N, C-alpha and C positions, 0 to 999 in steps of 0.2 A: 618165620613163622607168623601167627596173627597178633594183632593188637586188640586186647579185650579190656573194656571198662566196667567195673562193678560200682553201681550207684547205691548207697546206703545211707543210714541214718543211726544216731547214738541211741539205740533201744535195748542195750545189754545183750540179751541172748540171741539176737538176730545176727550179730556179727560172727560169732565162731563158726556156723556151718558155712557161711559165705566164704570165710577165710580158707576152710578146708578144701572146698572145691576149687577155689582160685589157686590154692597152693599146688593142687594136683595139676592145673592147667599149666602153671609156671614150669612144674617139674617137666612138663612135656615139651617146653620150649616156647610156649606163648608169653608175649610181653603183657603183664597185667597191671592195671592202675585202679586204684580206689578213689572215687570221689565221696567224700565223707565229712563229718563234722570234726573240727579240731581235736576233740577230746578223744578221738579214735586214732589219731596219728601215730602215737607211740606203738600200740598194739599192731596196726597194719604194717609199719616199718620193721618191727621185731619179727614179723612172719617173712620179711624179705621182699615185699611188695612195695610198688611205688604208691605215692599218696598225694591227693590234690584236695584242698578244702573247699568248701563253699565259700561264698562272700560272706564277710563278717556280719552283714545286715541280715542274714537269715539263720544264724546259728542259734538263736534263743527261743524258736519256735518249739511248741510241744504238742504232741498227740494229734487231735483231729485237725488242729490248725496247721500242723507240720504235714500230715498226710495229704491235705488239700492245697498246700502251698505252691504255687506257681513260681515264686521266686528261685526255690530250688531247681524248678523246671528250667527257668531261664539260664542259671548258672550251668546246668548240665547241658542244654542246648548249645550255648556259647563254646563250652569245652569240646563237644563233639564236633562242632563245625571247625574249630581250630586244629583239632588233633586227629580227626577222621578215623576213629578206631573201627575195626572190622566187626566188632559185636558189642553191643551195649546191654548190660544185664542189669536190671533195676529191681530193688527190693519191693516186695508184694504190697507194702503199705504205702509207697510213694506214688500216690495216685496223681498228685499234681505235677509231678515228673513226668508220668506217663501220658497225661493229658497234653503237656506242652509238646512233648516229642511227637505224639500223634497229630496234633494240629499242624506241626511243621513238616509231617510226612516223613519223619525218622524212624526207622524200625528199631525195635528194642526186643529183648527177651525178659522173662520175669523170673525172679528168684522167690520161691515160697519156702519159709523157714518154720512153718507150722502146719497145722491140719488144714489142707485144702478144703476138706469137707465142712470146716468151719467158715472158711473166708467167703465163699460165694454165697452161701445162704445168708451171712450177715450183710452182704451187699444188697441183698433184696429186701432188708428190713430197715430199721431206723438208721444204722450206720450209713447205708447206701443213700437214705433220703438227706441225711445231713451233708453228705458230700456233694448230692446234686444241688443242694441249696447254696453251696459255695462254688457251683459251676463246674464241678467234676464228676465225670460219669464213670463210677467205679467199675461195673461189669464191662462196660463197653471198652474201656482202656485195657482191662485185662485180656478180653477176647481179641483185641486188636494185635496183640503181641504176636511175634513170630514162633513163640513157644514158651511153654511154662514147665519149669522143674520145681518139684516139691521134694525136700529133704525129709519126708515123713515116710511112715511105713505102711504099705497097702494092707498089711495084716490088721492094722488098727484104723488107718484112713483109707476106706475102699477106693480102689482105682477109678478114675473117670477119663473119658476120651480126650478131655482138653488139657490134660496134664501128665507129665511123666514123673512118676515116683520112683525115686532112687534110693530111698531108705534113708535113715538117720546117719549123720556122718560121724557119730560118736564110736568108740571102741570100748572093750571091756573084756574081763576075764570072769570066769565062774567064781562068785563069792565063796569064801570059806569063813562062815560066821565065827567071830570071837566069842569068847565068854568072860564076863557077862556080855549080853548082845550090844553091838554098836549101833546107835541110832543116829543117823546123820540129820541134822536140822539145817536146810538150805532154802532160803526163800530168795526173792528177786533182787538182782542188781539194778533194777529199775525203781525209781522212788515213787511207788505206788502209794496212795492216800493213806491206806490203813496198814502199811508195812509195819511200823513201830508197834501198833496195837497187837497185831497178830504175833509178832516176836515176843511180846510179854505173855501172851496167852500159852504160847508154847513153852516158855520157861516155867511158867506156873504149872503147866501140866506134867512135865517130866521131874519136877522137884520130888526127890525121895523115890523115885523109880528105881528098881534094880536093874540099871542099864548103863552103858557108857555113852553119854550124850555129847556129841560134837556139833557145834554151831558155827556156820560161816555167816556172819552179818552182812557183808557187802559194804559198798562205799557210802551208803546213805543212812546208815544207823550206827550209833556208837554205844559201848558198853554203858556210858554214862547216862544214857537216856532210859536204861532198863534196870530191872531188879533181877539179877542173875544168880541162880543157886550156885554154890561154891563147887557142886560136883560137875557142872558143865564146863566142857573145855570149849573156849571161845577164840575164834580167829576172824579177822576181817576178810581174809580170803585164804582158801586152801583148796589145792587141786582135787577135784571129786575122785580122780583115779588114785589118790593117795589114801582113801578112806574106803571107797565102795568095795574093794576086794576082800575086806573083812567085816562088811556091813550086814546086819540084819534086816534093816529098814530105813527108808528115805522118807522124810516129812518134808513137803515142798508145796509151793503154791500152784504147781502144775504147769510150769513152764515146760515147753516141748524139749529143750536140750537136757535139763536136769532129769526129767522122767525118763527119756529114752536112755540116758547114760546109766540110770539106775537099773532099767531093765536089761540093758546089755550086760550088766553084771549079775543078773539073775536076783535082784533084790526087789522086794515088794515096796510098794509106794503109797503113801497116805497123802492125798492132795486136798489142800484147803484154799480154793482160788481166791486170788487178791482182786481180780478184775473180771467181771462177768461179761465184758465186752470183747474179751479176747478168747482164744481157744482153750484157755485153762481148764474150764469146766468139761469141754468136750474131751480133752486128754484124760481128765479123771474118769469121766463116763467110760470111755473106751478100756481104760485099764481095769477098772472095776467089773465091766462086763467079761473081761478075759479072765477074771479070778485072781490077778495079780495085785490087788490094791484096793483101796476104798476112796470114795469121795464124801468129804462132808464140808459144812460150811465154815468160812473163816469166822463166823460169829459163834461158833461152837464154844462152849465152856471149857475151862481147863479139865473138868472131870470127864466130859465128853471126848475131848482129845486123848486124854489118858486111857480111857476105855478102848478107844480105836486102836491106839498104839499097842495095847496088851493084846487085843484079839489079833492083830496082824502079826504079832510075835510068836502067837501060840496055835493058830489055826493052820490050815493047809495052803496058805498064800505062797509059801516059799516054793513049793513044787511048781506051782503055776508060773511064778515069776521065772524060775529056772528054765522051764521049757521055753517060754517066750525069749529068755536071753540067749539060748542056743540058736533059735532061729535068727535072731537079730544079728548075732555075731557073724554069721554066715554071709551077711550083706557087705557091700563095700561102696558105701554112699559116695565118697569123694570121687572114686573112679567112675561110677556110674553117671554122677553128675557132669564130670568132665567130658565123657562120651557124648551125653545129651547136648551139651552146648557146642562142642566140636561138630556136631551133625548140622548145626544152625549156621555155621560158618559158610561163605561163599565159597563153593568148591574151586573157584578159580584162583584164591588166595593161596600161595604156597605154604 
């Protein structure tokens, strides 16, 4: 079978959908390698996939500097020339990698783990301008790829000719709400600037509410940094699939993976975006337009957050979320993603 390399970065929620598609390709007999940051090694190897790290000199870069970094591109190009994979699949934010590969005439495909309807318009605005100032042509390198696969849902992220939407890679079962209502509080595993502040606002909001609140803090916030009500059950990490089958509401920052997992369980979502430069607001607007949740500012007061939680628990949002969940569960994102990438392989490769 074919050799396929996935090129990614340590951004939190961007890795799981890639692992799901890679796992499906591996199950079909393809040899899969991940080029990634050292902090991702254990997760990738635990998934049964091969791992290779970027050079140590490039591991500390963050956000825009990382996205435009050609040092990563040099690492990838060197690895590709040494190992000659049949297909190179690059995370949609690694524009510096794509620029380097394009300049060398090396073909690649793109993996989009968020709303494609957000990504391309963003590249026509300030985000794209900053990239161009760093010598990277965001839209051009996306369009130069041999194909783009988005693990987003056409129902919420309308289809476009330049991308294959395969649907979210998450699964779920219809939620059977507990009593009192279970509310899952789950923000990003990425260290956004206002992450700790938003956690405190959420804890202040749910204090005294007649709910079972469960919080998953992630690796960048500790309980010692916060004032947490005794009634809130706190974990550093907890599988969403352990909570959502009995949840009535998920409160999150709008990360694509968490929001789609909630919908896959038919659970309404309250979204408070932590970073307006990402698709978090777009995810919130789409879910709000579908009647399955609400979008409010991360600057909302605890009283405003409490009111939004109360409304989402008492209004007709549950039925809208249940309807979306039934549609979403009928999809098979990993299978469709693997099908799409296999179609990009050279047919002469056995």
